[in-house]
Every structure is written in structure tokens, then in C-alpha cells.
C-alpha positions in Angstrom: 0.3 -6.3 -1.2 2.3 -5.4 -4.3 4.8 -7.8 -5.9 7.5 -5.1 -5.3 6.7 -4.9 -1.6 6.8 -8.7 -1.3 10.2 -8.8 -3.1 11.6 -6.1 -0.9 10.4 -7.9 2.3 11.8 -11.2 1.0 15.1 -9.5 0.2 15.4 -7.9 3.6 14.8 -11.3 5.3 17.2 -13.2 3.0 20.1 -10.7 3.1 20.2 -10.0 6.8 23.0 -11.0 9.1 23.1 -10.6 12.9 19.7 -12.0 13.7 18.7 -11.9 17.3 16.3 -14.0 19.4 13.3 -12.2 20.9 10.8 -12.8 23.8 7.1 -13.5 23.5 5.1 -11.1 21.2 2.1 -9.2 22.5 -0.5 -12.0 22.1 1.6 -14.2 24.4 1.4 -17.2 22.0 3.6 -16.2 19.0 7.3 -16.2 19.7 9.7 -14.1 17.7 12.5 -16.1 16.2 14.4 -13.5 14.3 14.8 -9.7 14.3 16.3 -7.5 11.5 17.1 -3.9 12.2 18.0 -1.2 9.7 19.3 2.1 11.0 19.3 5.8 10.1 22.8 7.3 9.7 22.7 8.5 13.4 22.2 4.9 14.5 18.5 5.2 15.4 16.0 2.6 14.2 14.8 3.0 10.7 13.0 -0.4 10.3 12.6 -3.4 12.4 11.4 -6.7 10.9 10.4 -9.4 13.3 9.9 -13.0 12.0 7.8 -15.3 14.3 7.9 -19.0 14.7 4.6 -19.4 13.0 6.1 -17.8 9.8 4.3 -14.5 10.2 6.2 -11.2 10.3 5.8 -7.7 11.7 7.4 -4.7 10.1 7.9 -1.4 12.1 9.2 1.6 10.3 10.4 4.8 11.9 10.8 8.5 10.9 14.2 10.1 11.3 12.9 11.9 14.4 12.4 8.5 16.1 8.6 8.4 15.9 6.9 5.3 14.5 5.8 5.6 10.9 4.1 2.3 10.1 3.5 -1.0 11.9 2.1 -3.9 9.7 1.9 -7.6 10.1 2.0 -10.3 7.4 1.0 -14.0 7.6 3.4 -16.7 6.4 2.2 -16.1 2.8 3.3 -12.4 3.1 -0.3 -11.2 3.0 -1.2 -8.3 5.3 -2.8 -9.9 8.4 -3.8 -8.2 11.7 -3.8 -4.7 12.9 -2.3 -2.1 10.5 -1.2 1.3 12.0 0.3 4.4 10.4 1.4 7.6 12.1 2.2 11.2 11.0 5.7 12.4 11.5 4.5 14.3 14.7 3.4 11.1 16.3 -0.3 11.5 15.7 -2.2 8.5 14.3 -2.8 8.7 10.5 -4.5 5.4 9.6 -5.6 2.2 11.3 -7.4 -0.9 10.3 -7.5 -4.7 10.2 -6.5 -7.2 7.5 -7.3 -10.9 7.3 -5.2 -12.8 4.8 -4.7 -9.8 2.5 -8.3 -8.6 2.7 -9.5 -5.5 4.6 -12.1 -6.3 7.2 -13.9 -4.1 9.8 -13.3 -0.4 10.2 -10.4 1.6 8.7 -10.0 5.1 10.1 -7.8 8.0 9.0 -6.8 11.2 10.8 -5.1 14.5 10.0 -1.8 15.3 11.7 -3.7 17.4 14.3 -5.7 14.3 15.4 -8.9 15.4 13.7 -10.7 12.4 12.0 -11.0 12.4 8.2 -12.6 9.2 7.1 -14.0 6.0 8.4 -14.6 3.1 6.0 -16.4 -0.2 6.9 -15.3 -3.3 5.0 -16.8 -6.8 4.8 -14.8 -9.4 2.9 -12.7 -6.7 1.3 -15.6 -4.7 -0.1 -16.6 -1.3 1.1 -19.9 -1.5 3.0 -20.1 2.1 4.1 -17.9 5.2 4.0 -18.1 8.1 6.3 -16.4 11.6 6.5 -16.0 13.7 9.5 -17.7 17.1 9.5 -15.8 19.8 11.3 -18.9 22.0 11.4 -21.3 19.5 13.0 -18.4 17.5 14.7 -20.1 14.2 13.5 -19.7 11.5 10.9 -21.8 11.6 7.7 -22.3 8.9 5.1 -20.5 9.4 1.7 -22.3 8.2 -1.4 -20.5 8.4 -4.7 -18.0 10.8 -3.3 -20.7 13.2 -2.0 -22.9 13.6 1.1 
């Protein structure tokens, strides 16, 4: 996570008024303690930042049309941690992957706005293990080596 993103996140948390209590988060263990909401001019949600009792946060951003744009979690050190999801403006998934303490782990997948897969990258300890591209012709994944098949 860039220093700029950390500063923005810290500024949003520090300057917010009207914090609200929340119920249990999806894992059933972490309880939200504060919620910050920023709105588009029409009053719809633009960004919701939820701070949990364990010090972690979840940021959900929305397009002006109301569809979710990004959902990302951070640990108490403000490192990305957990499931990361990004969507296209039409609501189709764009990217998805897992982070552990600021390091990519497991599979990251990306899609076009029509739902067609583009890439799938396997990470181990933040390093790329294997990268795949989707072939429209064969409708299957192929391994990418040095940017080529």
C-alpha cells in the first residue's frame, strides 16, 4: 500500500464525525466499532470505511450508479489483509485475490467487463509462481512465460 493511500485512509478516519456502531462482521468474530460514510451529491454511498475492534478496517467504494467499485480490508498496521475485490461499473467482477499482511498470496484473477476471464496469477509469499492467460479460441488457460505463451 502506498504512503499516499495510508495517509488518505488515516485522514478519513481522523476527520470523521458521526461515527455509528455496527453489528458483527461476516466472520462472526470481529465486531465493527465505527463506520464512516462518504456520499455522492445525490446522497448515495460513495465510500464506507468500517473500523473493527481488533484495529482492522474494511473500505468499500461505490460507483455513482450505486454498484460496488472496490472492497478491501487492512490489518491494524494498515497493510492489505484478506480478500480484495474490484468490480467494473456494470457490476461484473474485475479483480479478486487475497492479501496477508501486505503480501499477495494464493490466486489473483481478473476479468473483462463482460465476465470473460483475462489473467490468473498464482502467488507464494508475494512472489509470482505462475501466470496464466485465458484463450478465447480454446476457452482454456495457458501459461505465460516472459509475457508470451
